Structures are given as structure tokens and as C-alpha cells.
C-alpha positions in Angstrom: 11.9 -15.3 -9.5 12.0 -18.5 -11.0 13.7 -22.0 -10.0 14.7 -24.7 -11.7 17.2 -27.7 -11.7 19.3 -29.1 -15.0 22.5 -29.6 -16.7 21.7 -27.8 -20.0 22.4 -24.8 -20.7 19.6 -23.1 -20.9 18.3 -25.2 -17.4 21.7 -23.5 -15.4 20.5 -20.4 -16.7 17.0 -21.3 -15.3 18.6 -22.4 -12.2 21.4 -19.5 -12.0 23.1 -22.7 -10.5 27.0 -21.8 -9.4 29.9 -23.3 -7.0 32.1 -21.0 -4.5 35.7 -21.3 -4.5 36.4 -23.8 -1.6 39.9 -21.6 -0.6 38.1 -18.4 -0.6 37.6 -17.2 3.2 33.9 -17.1 3.7 33.9 -13.4 5.6 37.1 -12.1 3.3 36.2 -8.5 3.5 33.5 -7.8 5.9 32.6 -4.5 5.8 30.0 -3.4 8.8 28.7 -0.2 9.2 26.0 1.2 11.4 25.4 4.5 10.3 22.9 5.7 7.5 19.8 4.7 9.8 17.2 6.0 11.8 18.5 5.9 15.1 22.1 4.7 15.2 23.7 1.3 15.3 21.5 -1.3 16.7 21.9 -2.6 20.6 25.0 -4.6 20.9 23.2 -8.2 22.1 21.2 -7.7 19.0 23.7 -6.9 16.8 25.6 -9.8 17.9 22.5 -11.7 16.6 22.6 -10.3 12.9 25.8 -10.6 12.6 25.9 -14.2 13.5 22.9 -15.0 11.4 24.6 -13.3 8.0 27.4 -15.6 9.0 25.2 -18.6 8.9 23.9 -17.5 5.9 27.3 -17.1 3.8 28.6 -20.6 5.5 26.1 -22.7 4.9 25.4 -21.2 1.3 28.7 -21.1 0.8 28.3 -17.7 -1.5 31.1 -15.2 -2.3 29.1 -12.2 -1.2 26.3 -10.9 1.3 24.6 -8.0 1.6 22.7 -7.1 4.5 20.9 -3.8 5.2 18.5 -3.1 8.6 16.9 0.2 8.9 14.9 0.7 12.2 13.7 2.7 15.1 15.5 -0.1 17.2 18.7 0.9 15.3 20.6 0.2 11.7 22.9 -2.7 10.6 24.8 -2.5 7.2 27.2 -4.9 5.8 28.7 -6.1 2.8 30.4 -9.9 3.6 32.9 -11.3 1.6 34.4 -10.9 -2.3 32.6 -8.4 -5.5 34.8 -11.0 -7.6 36.2 -14.6 -7.1 38.9 -13.2 -10.0 40.3 -10.4 -8.4 39.7 -10.4 -4.3 38.4 -7.1 -4.5 35.9 -7.1 -1.6 32.4 -6.7 -1.8 31.0 -2.7 -0.5 27.7 -1.9 0.3 27.3 0.4 -2.1 27.6 -1.6 -5.1 24.9 -2.4 -8.2 23.4 -6.0 -8.2 20.0 -7.7 -10.5 17.1 -7.7 -8.6 15.9 -10.1 -10.8 11.9 -10.7 -10.1 12.1 -8.1 -7.5 11.8 -6.1 -10.9 7.9 -7.6 -10.8 7.0 -5.1 -7.6 8.2 -1.9 -10.4 6.5 -3.3 -13.5 3.1 -3.7 -10.8 3.3 -0.5 -9.3 3.2 1.5 -13.0 0.1 -0.7 -13.9 -1.2 0.5 -10.6 -0.5 4.1 -11.0 -2.5 3.5 -14.4 -5.3 1.9 -12.9 -5.4 5.4 -10.4 -5.4 7.6 -13.6 -8.1 5.5 -15.3 -6.3 4.1 -18.3 -6.2 0.7 -17.2 -9.0 -1.1 -14.5 -8.0 -4.2 -12.1 -11.4 -6.1 -14.6 -10.0 -5.3 -18.0 -9.5 -8.4 -19.6 -5.7 -8.8 -21.2 -7.1 -9.7 -24.8 -8.2 -5.5 -24.3 -4.1 -5.1 -24.5 -2.6 -7.7 -26.2 -3.9 -10.5 -29.0 -3.1 -14.1 -28.6 -2.9 -14.6 -25.0 -4.4 -18.2 -24.0 -7.3 -18.0 -22.1 -6.7 -13.8 -22.7 -10.7 -13.2 -22.9 -11.1 -14.2 -19.3 -7.8 -13.6 -17.6 -8.4 -10.0 -16.0 -5.3 -7.6 -14.8 -6.1 -8.4 -11.5 -5.1 -12.3 -11.7 -1.9 -11.5 -13.7 -0.8 -9.5 -10.8 -1.6 -12.0 -8.3 -0.3 -14.3 -10.2 -4.1 -16.6 -10.4 -4.5 -15.8 -14.1 -3.5 -19.8 -15.2 -0.8 -19.1 -17.5 2.3 -20.9 -17.6 5.4 -19.6 -16.5 6.8 -19.2 -20.1 10.4 -18.2 -19.1 10.9 -22.0 -19.3 10.6 -22.1 -23.0 12.9 -23.2 -25.1 13.0 -20.8 -27.6 13.1 -18.1 -24.4 16.6 -19.9 -23.0 17.8 -19.9 -25.8 18.5 -16.4 -26.7 18.6 -15.5 -23.1 22.3 -15.2 -23.3 22.1 -13.4 -26.8 18.6 -11.2 -26.3 15.1 -11.4 -26.7 12.6 -8.2 -28.4 9.5 -8.1 -26.4 8.0 -9.4 -29.5 9.9 -13.3 -29.1 9.0 -12.6 -25.6 5.1 -12.6 -25.4 5.3 -14.6 -28.8 7.1 -17.6 -27.6 5.4 -17.9 -24.1 2.3 -17.8 -26.1 3.0 -20.3 -27.2 2.6 -22.6 -24.1 -0.8 -23.9 -22.6 -2.4 -23.3 -19.3 -1.7 -24.6 -16.5 -5.3 -23.9 -14.7 -8.3 -22.3 -15.4 -8.4 -18.3 -14.3 -9.1 -17.7 -10.7 -8.9 -21.2 -10.0 -5.2 -21.3 -8.4 -1.7 -19.5 -7.8 0.9 -20.4 -10.3 3.8 -18.1 -10.8 3.6 -16.7 -14.2 6.7 -14.7 -15.8 5.1 -14.4 -18.9 2.5 -12.7 -17.0 4.2 -9.7 -15.7 5.1 -9.0 -19.2 2.2 -8.9 -20.7 1.8 -6.1 -18.0 5.0 -4.6 -19.1 3.3 -4.7 -22.2 0.3 -3.0 -21.0 2.3 -0.9 -19.1 3.3 0.3 -22.8 0.5 0.5 -24.8 -1.5 2.4 -21.9 1.2 4.8 -21.1 2.5 5.6 -24.0 6.1 4.9 -23.3 8.8 2.0 -23.3 8.8 0.5 -19.7 12.7 1.4 -19.1 11.8 5.2 -19.6 8.0 4.6 -16.9 10.2 3.4 -14.4 12.5 6.3 -14.5 9.8 8.9 -15.3 7.1 7.3 -12.8 9.0 5.6 -9.7 13.2 6.1 -9.9 13.3 9.7 -10.2 10.1 10.9 -8.4 12.1 9.3 -5.6 15.3 9.9 -6.1 16.9 6.2 -7.0 19.8 6.8 -8.8 21.0 3.8 -9.6 18.0 1.5 -10.4 16.8 0.8 -13.9 15.8 -1.8 -16.6 18.6 -1.9 -19.3 17.7 -1.4 -22.4 21.3 -3.1 -24.0 23.4 -5.5 -21.9 23.0 -6.4 -18.3 22.4 -2.9 -17.1 25.1 -3.0 -14.4 27.7 0.3 -14.2 30.6 0.3 -11.3 30.8 0.1 -8.9 28.9 -3.5 -8.9 28.9 -6.7 -7.7 29.8 -9.9 -10.1 27.2 -12.8 -9.2 27.5 -16.6 -9.9 25.6 -19.3 -10.6 26.6 -20.9 -14.3 28.0 -24.5 -13.2 24.8 -26.6 -12.1 25.9 -27.0 -8.8 24.2 -27.6 -5.7 22.5 -25.0 -3.4 25.6 -25.5 -0.6 28.5 -25.4 -3.1 31.1 -22.8 -3.3 31.3 -21.1 -7.0 35.1 -20.3 -9.0 35.5 -17.5 -11.1 34.2 -19.3 -14.1 30.6 -19.5 -13.0 30.6 -15.7 -13.6 26.9 -14.8 -14.5 27.7 -11.6 -14.3 27.3 -10.5 -17.8 24.2 -12.3 -18.9 21.7 -9.6 -20.3 18.7 -8.7 -19.0 16.4 -8.0 -22.1 14.7 -12.2 -22.1 14.1 -10.9 -18.1 12.8 -7.7 -19.2 9.4 -6.5 -17.4 9.4 -9.8 -14.6 13.4 -10.2 -13.8 15.8 -7.5 -15.8 16.3 -4.8 -13.2 19.5 -3.9 -11.3 19.9 -1.6 -8.4 21.9 -0.9 -5.2 20.9 -2.1 -1.3 20.3 2.1 -0.4 17.9 2.4 -3.6 15.6 -0.7 -2.5 15.6 0.6 1.4 13.6 3.5 -0.2 12.0 1.5 -3.1 10.8 -0.8 -0.8 8.8 1.5 1.9 7.5 3.4 -1.1 6.4 0.1 -2.0 4.9 -1.1 1.6 3.1 2.1 2.0 1.2 2.9 -1.2 3.2 5.9 -2.1 3.1 6.3 -5.5 -0.8 5.4 -6.4 -3.9 6.7 -5.2 -5.5 5.9 -1.7 -8.1 3.6 -3.3 -6.0 1.9 -5.3 -3.5 0.5 -3.2 -6.7 -0.7 -0.9 -7.7 -2.6 -3.7 -3.9 -3.7 -4.1 -3.7 -5.2 -0.4 -6.8 -6.7 -0.2 -7.6 -10.4 0.3 -3.9 -11.2 -0.5 -3.6 -15.0 -2.0 -1.5 -17.4 0.5 1.2 -19.0 -1.9 4.6 -21.9 -1.5 6.8 -22.2 -3.7 7.8 -25.7 -5.1 10.9 -27.0 -3.3 10.6 -24.7 -0.3 12.2 -21.6 -1.8 10.7 -19.5 0.9 10.9 -21.8 4.1 8.3 -23.2 5.9 6.7 -19.8 6.9 3.7 -17.6 5.9 3.9 -15.7 2.8 0.8 -14.5 0.3 1.1 -12.7 -3.0 -0.9 -9.1 -3.1 -1.7 -7.3 -6.4 2.2 -7.3 -7.4 3.9 -8.0 -3.9 4.7 -10.4 -1.3 3.7 -10.0 2.0 4.6 -11.7 5.7 4.1 -10.6 9.4 3.1 -7.2 8.2 5.9 -6.6 5.8 5.5 -6.3 1.9 7.9 -6.3 -0.4 9.8 -8.6 -3.5 11.8 -11.3 -3.9 14.2 -12.5 -7.1 16.4 -15.1 -8.0 18.2 -15.3 -11.3 21.7 -16.9 -12.5 24.3 -14.9 -10.4 21.8 -13.1 -7.7 19.2 -13.9 -5.3 17.4 -11.1 -3.2 14.0 -10.0 -0.9 13.7 -6.0 0.1 11.0 -6.0 3.1 9.0 -3.2 4.6 6.7 -2.7 7.4 4.6 0.1 7.2 3.6 -0.7 11.1 7.4 -1.3 12.2 8.8 1.3 10.0 11.6 -1.3 9.2 13.3 -2.1 6.4 14.8 -5.6 6.0 16.9 -6.3 2.8 19.1 -9.9 1.9 21.2 -10.0 -1.0 23.5 -13.2 -2.5 25.6 -12.8 -5.1 25.0 -16.7 -5.9 22.2 -18.9 -6.8 20.8 -21.0 -5.8 21.7 -20.9 -2.1 20.0 -23.6 0.3 18.8 -20.9 3.0 17.4 -18.5 0.8 16.9 -14.5 1.4 13.2 -14.5 2.3 13.2 -16.8 5.5 16.7 -14.9 6.0 14.8 -12.2 6.2 13.0 -13.2 8.1 15.6 -15.0 11.1 16.5 -11.0 10.9 13.1 -9.6 11.8 12.7 -12.0 14.8 16.4 -10.9 15.6 15.4 -7.4 15.6 11.5 -7.8 17.3 11.4 -11.7 18.7 9.3 -14.0 17.4 5.7 -12.5 17.4 5.7 -11.1 14.2 3.5 -13.8 12.8 5.8 -15.3 10.3 4.5 -18.2 11.0 7.9 -19.9 12.0 11.0 -20.1 14.1 14.4 -18.8 13.6 15.9 -22.1 13.4 13.0 -23.2 11.0 14.2 -19.9 9.2 17.9 -21.0 8.9 17.1 -24.3 8.2 18.7 -25.4 4.5 15.7 -26.2 3.0 15.5 -25.4 -0.1 16.6 -28.3 -3.2 16.8 -26.1 -5.7 13.8 -27.5 -7.6 11.2 -25.6 -10.1 9.1 -23.2 -8.9 11.1 -20.6 -7.5 10.6 -17.0 -8.2 12.8 -16.0 -11.6 10.6 -19.1 -13.1 13.6 -19.0 -14.0 16.0 -20.2 -13.4 13.4 -13.1 -11.2 
């Protein structure tokens, strides 16, 4: 993900800024379903708490649409609140496709780790073995790229990249432009979010695996898991009907509501590529989050290495709220939940799964930026279901405080 605030077209794309029509009823088209879960609906008191959180999330952010999914042994809650298209007023539906932005990183990382298990890539390989011209490339390891300790600059904020976002980038153009930025720290010295690092990992997947990244996603992840509407587009924005529009091109604040003119849905995916270009659905991401968090597609020894010593991190601008977060080899972790988060013009989301609790929780907003972002909203939902002892490092009220200011340093660095 990435987050930045500005007024130029590039900065607006970076930020994915938006504004929701003040005359639009904030809960138009609400649809709540209890089916499709592990043990029926949540009990009435818990369900009421969850619905209150969803309303607060939407009312504070003034987002046109919110998708929420909870699948747990305690029950299931799936809701689609608001509208999918401000121009037509069409209601949001739980089966609609959306852009997952930097949650793409979890797929890219998993592909790298699969290749590690096959002996085609080593975590201690230097990126210079695979890609030439990378700053400090003879010192940066695959492991450091995976957990954002490479010291490489973000890359996506490059004017050369931002100037092409609306028209598209080739992989060669993307990597060349991002390589021109000097490192922000020595390799291994500190945690620093780098979209460039994940685009490099995407290229490693292609070179070591012998197929383009989009095909690798399909053959190695989507098809084995039965993810029918999850893909990395090779052209356009990748969305097919039914999908929800996303709003965030107007340079507005995290609590402003968008209008139809802020529609960012058509922005193509190619300049986000391995770091943030994918699309998916609530249902597909439910199953992906479980596979990701359990290492089901990886060899046990590789998964053990991926989950060892995750790195504490904090995004600038309070994007993840005041709670405790750590970064493993290709995923975020909080309170025993493992998953990803993404943010780009029009869309913000998080999908998390706890192997211990056997619980998946997702939050999707069809606008960005938001003052209450999906990661702390997920934590609030988790505490509504299981109480405050999950180890998130914050209270429910802190999780729902409107803390994100739109400052730089967020997930798609975009601004997955």
C-alpha cells in the first residue's frame, strides 16, 4: 500500500483521494447475510456490535460502499453496505469484484516462497543475481525484499511512474524508473516500505519460475485454491461484472465524501503490477487469507522461516492506527491474525486470518483515503467477536478513532 497527500494529478493518484456525495444516503442498499459461514449467524449481541462498527466506519469516512466479512466458529457475518456506483445508485453486493491494491504483495511473496521450496530461489540470494542495476543489489537479499528491510526507496512515487499510471507501464519501464531513486537506508538496517522491492520480487518469480507473473498467480495460487475471480490483469483494470466502482481522484480529505466525478475505477493496473495490481472478491479473499496464514501452499520448513522473527513496523500518518503490527516474509501480523492490506485510488482493504481462532475477517472500502482505515477496523471487529484480549495492542475505541491524516508512507506507497 502506499499513502501520500498532494494536489498534482500524480499525487492524487498516489493518494487515491476522494469525496462522497453528501446527498447520498450513507446506508443505502445495505445487505447483511448470515449464511455461508462456519456455524450460522453471530449471536444477536455480537451481531449488533459488528453492525455498529460498520456504520461508524462508513459514517466517519463517508465512503460510498463497505464490504465486511467475518467467518468464525462463533458465527458468520457478511455485509454489503451502500452503493457500488454513485452515478447510477446501484447497490453494493457482496459478490462484487474490487481492486486489492497492496494485498497483491501477499500473492507475489507466496510465489517467491514456493520457488524457495522448490530450490529455484534462496532467501539469501542477492537480488543482483536476478536483476541488474538495483541500488545496493549485491547486498540486498530476497529475505530483505520480502520483509521491507532492503533499504530501497518506495519507487512508486517516482514522477516517471506517476506520469504513466493513467496510461500504463511495462515491467521494464517500471523497474528502470524505480531503480533511479537512491536507497533510504543500508540493507537490513531498518523497516522501510518499498513497492519497488516487490516489483523486483515479481521479476524474480518470472525469471526463476519461467512464466509471466499473471500466469504464475493463476497456476500456482488461484486455480489450486479455486479462486475464480482473482487475477493480476495483463491489460486494463482487470475488473469484470459484477464489480464495484472505487472513488479517490479528487484530492479530498479522509472524511470527505466523493461524487461520481471522483471515480477512479478505470485506472489500469500495469504501473502497480507485482506490488499492487490485482483484483479479487470478498469470497476469494476469505479462502486466500486462510491459505496465506496457514502456509498451505508452502513447504513446512519454508513457512517456518517465513513466520520467524517478524519485524515491528509503523506506517507514517497512523495508517494502521496505534495498535501492534509486525511484518513477516510477505504478510502483516497482529494479534495472531495474518494477512495483508492494500490502498490505492478508489479502494482500501484488509483480509486477515487467525489459524488459532480459525477466523477470517475482511474490511473493504470503496474510497480512499479514509480516516478510519481497514486495518484498525479489522481489529475492532475482532474484539467485537472475541473480546479485548487478542493482543492487538489497543482498545476498541482506539481502533475506531479517525486517526489517518492522509500523510505519506502508506501501503501502496501509492498512493497497494
